[in-house]
KOLKE-678257 format. One record per residue (C-alpha): residue number from 1; z, y, x. Coordinates in Angstrom, 1 decimal, always signed. Layout:
num  z  y  x
NUM  Z  Y  X
...
END
This chain:
num  z  y  x
1  +128.5  +234.9  +70.4
2  +132.1  +236.3  +69.6
3  +131.5  +239.6  +68.9
4  +129.5  +238.2  +65.8
5  +132.6  +236.3  +65.0
6  +131.0  +232.7  +65.7
7  +132.1  +230.4  +67.6
8  +130.5  +229.3  +70.7
9  +128.7  +226.6  +71.1
10  +129.7  +225.6  +74.6
11  +133.9  +225.7  +73.2
12  +134.3  +222.5  +71.2
13  +136.6  +222.7  +68.5
14  +135.6  +219.3  +67.0
15  +133.6  +216.4  +67.4
16  +131.0  +217.7  +65.8
17  +129.9  +222.1  +66.0
18  +131.4  +224.0  +63.4
19  +131.7  +228.0  +63.2
20  +127.8  +228.8  +64.2
21  +124.3  +228.4  +63.3
22  +124.6  +224.3  +65.0
23  +126.9  +223.4  +62.1
24  +127.5  +219.5  +62.1
25  +126.0  +219.1  +65.5
26  +127.2  +216.0  +67.1
27  +129.2  +217.4  +70.4
28  +130.3  +215.3  +74.0
29  +132.9  +218.0  +75.0
30  +136.9  +218.4  +74.8
31  +138.2  +220.4  +72.7
32  +138.9  +224.5  +73.6
33  +139.4  +227.5  +72.0
34  +138.9  +228.3  +68.1
35  +136.9  +231.2  +66.1
36  +138.6  +232.3  +62.9
37  +134.4  +230.2  +61.2
38  +135.2  +227.6  +63.4
39  +138.4  +226.8  +61.6
40  +136.7  +227.5  +58.4
41  +134.0  +225.7  +58.7
42  +136.7  +222.8  +60.0
43  +138.4  +223.5  +56.6
44  +135.3  +222.4  +55.1
45  +134.6  +219.3  +56.9
46  +137.9  +217.8  +56.4
47  +137.7  +219.0  +52.8
48  +140.5  +221.1  +52.1
49  +139.7  +224.6  +50.2
50  +140.4  +228.1  +52.3
51  +143.4  +229.9  +50.2
52  +144.3  +232.6  +52.3
53  +142.9  +233.7  +56.3
54  +145.4  +235.9  +58.5
55  +145.6  +236.9  +62.1
56  +147.5  +239.5  +64.2
57  +147.1  +241.2  +68.0
58  +143.9  +243.2  +69.1
59  +144.0  +244.0  +72.7
60  +143.3  +247.0  +73.8
61  +145.1  +248.8  +70.5
62  +148.6  +250.2  +70.1
63  +150.3  +248.3  +67.5
64  +150.5  +250.9  +64.8
65  +146.7  +250.7  +65.4
66  +146.1  +246.5  +65.7
67  +148.5  +246.0  +62.7
68  +145.6  +248.3  +60.4
69  +142.8  +246.2  +62.2
70  +144.3  +243.0  +61.7
71  +144.9  +243.1  +58.0
72  +140.9  +244.6  +57.4
73  +139.7  +242.2  +59.9
74  +142.0  +239.1  +60.8
75  +138.2  +237.1  +62.5
76  +138.4  +239.7  +65.5
77  +142.7  +239.0  +66.0
78  +144.1  +236.9  +68.7
79  +146.1  +235.0  +67.2
80  +144.7  +233.6  +64.0
81  +145.4  +231.8  +61.0
82  +144.6  +230.3  +58.0
83  +145.7  +228.2  +55.0
84  +144.5  +225.4  +53.4
85  +144.9  +222.7  +50.3
86  +143.4  +219.7  +50.3
87  +140.6  +219.5  +47.7
END
C-alpha cells in the first residue's frame, strides 16, 4: 500500500483508519508511522483545511535529484509535512 501512497491498515495512526480505503473504521492498535494520505485524512477528520503538502528526502537518490523529486512528489518523501488551517 505504501507504494501507492496509502497508509497500511496495520500501521495505525489514529483511533480510526485513515489514508486508505478503510477510512473511518475503528482501530485497536497503537500509533506508528504516517503516510501523506493518512495525515490528510486525519486533518480532514479533525476539521482542518489542508493548505500545503511538502516533503524532503528520497532514499537511494543523490541530494540534487532528491530535491527535484521532493518538489514534484512530496508524498514519497522520507520526511513529510502539511500546513493546516482550522475550519
